C-alpha positions in Angstrom: 55.3 25.7 -37.6 54.7 25.3 -41.4 53.2 28.7 -42.4 56.4 30.2 -43.8 55.4 33.2 -45.9 52.6 35.8 -45.9 52.3 38.1 -48.9 50.0 41.2 -48.5 48.8 42.8 -51.7 47.1 46.2 -51.8 44.2 46.6 -54.2 44.3 48.6 -57.5 43.5 52.2 -58.0 40.0 53.6 -57.2 38.6 57.0 -58.1 39.0 58.0 -54.5 42.7 57.1 -54.6 43.1 59.2 -57.7 41.7 62.4 -56.1 43.1 61.8 -52.5 39.8 61.1 -50.9 39.6 58.9 -47.8 37.8 55.5 -48.3 37.9 53.4 -45.1 34.9 51.1 -45.2 33.3 52.8 -48.1 32.8 50.2 -50.9 34.5 52.0 -53.7 35.4 50.3 -57.1 38.4 50.1 -59.2 39.0 52.6 -62.0 39.9 51.4 -65.5 43.5 52.0 -64.4 43.0 50.0 -61.3 41.6 47.0 -63.3 44.6 47.3 -65.6 46.9 47.2 -62.6 45.2 44.1 -61.2 45.5 42.4 -64.6 49.2 43.4 -64.8 50.1 42.2 -61.4 48.3 38.8 -61.7 50.8 37.0 -63.9 53.7 38.3 -61.7 52.1 36.9 -58.6 51.2 33.7 -60.4 55.0 33.0 -60.5 54.9 32.6 -56.7 53.6 29.5 -54.9 50.5 30.2 -52.8 48.4 27.7 -51.0 45.6 30.0 -50.3 44.3 33.5 -51.3 42.1 35.4 -48.8 40.7 38.9 -49.6 38.8 41.7 -47.9 35.2 41.7 -48.8 35.3 45.3 -50.0 34.9 45.4 -53.8 38.2 47.1 -54.7 40.1 44.4 -52.9 37.9 41.5 -54.0 38.1 42.5 -57.7 41.8 42.7 -57.5 42.0 39.3 -55.7 39.7 37.8 -58.4 42.2 38.7 -61.1 45.1 37.3 -59.2 43.2 34.1 -58.2 42.4 33.4 -61.8 46.0 33.7 -62.8 47.2 31.6 -59.8 44.5 29.0 -60.2 43.3 29.0 -56.7 39.8 29.6 -55.2 39.2 32.8 -53.3 38.2 33.1 -49.6 36.7 36.3 -48.2 37.3 37.6 -44.7 35.8 40.9 -43.5 38.6 41.3 -40.9 40.9 42.3 -43.7 38.9 45.5 -44.3 40.6 48.9 -44.3 40.6 51.1 -41.2 37.2 52.5 -40.5 37.7 56.2 -40.8 34.4 57.3 -39.3 33.5 60.9 -40.1 36.6 61.2 -42.3 35.3 58.8 -44.9 34.6 60.4 -48.2 36.6 63.5 -47.4 40.0 64.7 -48.6 42.9 65.3 -46.3 42.7 69.0 -47.1 39.1 69.1 -46.0 39.8 67.3 -42.8 42.8 69.6 -42.1 40.7 72.7 -42.6 38.2 71.6 -40.0 40.6 70.0 -37.6 44.2 71.3 -38.0 46.8 68.9 -36.9 44.5 65.8 -36.8 46.0 64.2 -39.9 49.5 64.6 -38.5 48.5 63.0 -35.2 46.7 60.2 -37.0 49.9 59.4 -39.0 52.2 59.5 -36.0 50.1 57.8 -33.3 48.7 54.4 -34.0 46.3 54.8 -31.1 44.7 57.9 -32.6 41.1 57.3 -33.6 39.2 59.4 -36.2 35.8 60.5 -34.9 33.4 57.5 -35.2 36.2 55.3 -36.6 38.9 52.9 -35.4 42.6 53.3 -34.6 45.5 51.4 -36.3 45.8 49.4 -33.1 42.1 48.4 -33.4 42.8 47.3 -37.0 45.6 45.1 -36.0 43.6 43.5 -33.1 40.9 42.5 -35.6 43.0 41.5 -38.5 46.0 39.7 -36.9 43.9 36.6 -35.9 43.5 35.8 -39.6 47.2 34.8 -39.7 47.1 33.3 -36.2 44.3 31.0 -37.3 46.2 29.9 -40.4 49.2 29.2 -38.1 47.1 26.9 -36.0 45.5 25.2 -39.1 48.9 24.5 -40.6 50.7 23.7 -37.4 50.7 19.9 -38.0 51.2 20.1 -41.8 54.5 18.8 -42.9 54.5 21.0 -46.0 55.7 24.7 -45.9 52.8 26.9 -46.7 52.4 30.4 -48.2 49.3 32.6 -48.3 48.3 35.7 -50.1 46.1 38.3 -48.4 44.6 41.0 -50.6 43.6 44.0 -48.7 44.2 47.8 -48.1 47.2 50.0 -47.5 46.4 51.0 -43.9 45.5 47.5 -42.8 48.5 46.0 -44.4 50.9 48.5 -42.8 49.3 47.7 -39.4 49.4 43.9 -39.9 53.1 44.1 -40.8 53.8 46.0 -37.6 51.7 43.4 -35.6 53.4 40.4 -37.2 56.9 41.9 -36.6 55.9 42.6 -33.0 57.1 46.2 -33.3 56.5 48.5 -30.4 53.6 50.9 -31.2 56.0 53.9 -31.0 57.7 52.4 -34.1 54.7 51.7 -36.2 54.8 55.0 -38.2 58.1 53.9 -39.7 56.2 51.4 -41.8 54.8 53.6 -44.6 52.1 53.2 -47.2 51.9 51.0 -50.2 51.2 51.9 -53.8 48.3 50.4 -55.6 48.9 46.7 -56.4 52.1 46.7 -54.6 52.8 44.2 -51.8 54.7 43.3 -48.7 56.1 40.0 -47.6 56.9 38.6 -44.2 58.6 35.2 -43.8 60.2 33.0 -41.2 62.1 29.7 -40.9 62.4 26.9 -38.4 65.5 28.1 -36.7 64.3 31.7 -36.5 60.5 31.5 -35.8 59.8 35.2 -35.5 58.4 36.9 -38.6 60.9 39.1 -40.5 60.2 41.6 -43.2 61.3 40.1 -46.5 60.1 43.0 -48.7 57.9 46.0 -48.7 56.2 48.1 -51.4 57.2 45.6 -54.1 55.9 46.2 -57.6 55.5 44.0 -60.6 
């Protein structure tokens, strides 16, 4: 076991973020503030040692990852499995709009990782599709004598879910892992004598 550390970075601000509109798989772009956030976080993350950077293919994550990869000096890999939760009919709508049409739905979505927005996917679905990204890296590095560290650049909901999956938390506990601010990150790590992933930091900012 030589994959020791996984850092999960959320993308910079988008216009949808700034007005509280749900994005999901919509391919929104960074605002000027979001690009500034990416530029600001890049030199901070360049102080860490990464062996690989992998990003969601959605533009807001990819552009954030590009800024970081340039500062770190590593090539960028893309994996669609790191996309945000598909929010189905909720995509493009505000929480207030959804609540007006379906009272209580947002609260249920936040409290139950199995809840699925109409036409979308649940948090459980997101973990099932994204966790293999880390599992495959584990297999790739299994015989490597060096300790390896990877950076995944993705989305708030997906990152919260993956952290729960890596920590092997019971689904009833998943809501205790909250959201991340734009260009903030989480870290999970482990060591030889304690092979389970542990939460090393969450919602860390530059």
